[in-house]
N, C-alpha and C positions, 0 to 999 in steps of 0.2 A: 272342803277345798276352801281355802286363800283372794282374800280381792285380789285378782288383775288392776293391768292398767291398760287405760284404750292410749294409744300415741294418733298423732298425724295421721302415721302411715298406713292401720287401724283405720281412720276415719277415710283416709283419699279410697280406700280399698270398698270399703262398704260402694264407694258415691263409684265406685268404679263400673263393680258390680249391681244395684238399686239402678241406675240412672243411664246408662252403657255409655258413659266420656272415658277416654283411652286414659290406662292409670297419665301419666302428662298434666292431660287437665280438670284428671279428679282432684288428685297433689295441687298443681295449681290455684281449682274452684274455693277448695277448704284453708289452701294459706290466705286464699285473700275473703274472706269471711273474717278465718279468725280474727286478722291484722285492722279492717273491717273494726274488729272488736276488743279490740284494743286500744286503736284511733280515740272510738267513740269514748272510751270510757280515762286519755289520754286529755278530751279535753272536757273533759267533767260532764258528760253527760252520761244520762247512768244510758245500760240496755238491755231491757227485758223482752225476753225468749220466749211467746207465748206456750206455754201446759211445760214449760223446762224450770222460768226461773231469771231472778232480775240479775244485774253484774251492780251495785255501784258503786260512791268514791265516799267515803269519809275519813271524815280529822278525827286522827284525837291525840291529847291533852299529854302532855309532855306528866310522865311518874316516877315515884322510888320506885323499884325491881331492884332483884336479887342477885346475886348467882349459884344455881341451884346447886355448885358444885363448893362452893366457899362460903357460903348462908349472908360473902359480902355484900351490901347494897350498893345500885351504882341508877345514875341516873339514868333513865330512857328517854329523849328526845322528843317533841311532841309531834305525830302522823302521815298523815294519808296513806289509808290502806282503801283492798277494795279487797267487797265485802259480799256472799252472795250468796242469796234469800232461794232458795226451792217455790214453786211453786205447788196450790198442793194437788193440779197432775199427779209432775212430780212424786212428790206426797206418796200418792195414795198405792202409785206407781211401789214403790219399797216396799212399803205395808204391806204390802196384799204377797210382791215377792217375798220376804220373809214368810210371812205364814205357810204359803206353803211350805218351802226352808223349810221351817219347826215343823211342818206336819209325813212333811217323806224322812226325816230324819229319827223321828221322835219312837 
């Protein structure tokens, strides 16, 4: 079984089922949380979600890259990027899940 994608609608549906808000309220709550995270990142704040991970904005310097199709060199301008570092709790959950998957498939 390959990886799946969790969407905003999936998150809202989970909130609806587990918290008991209406579907509309659940979707609104998910949007509010995501908007808050985005606003904090836009203002250069780190977003740390305990047990999940940390989003940070960092600067990347200018460098020379290559077009993978042609091999031609091209400058890559300096820019700001968002990085995510998973917490140890999340990393351990992934490791345990992987071990269970290997044990049942092998």
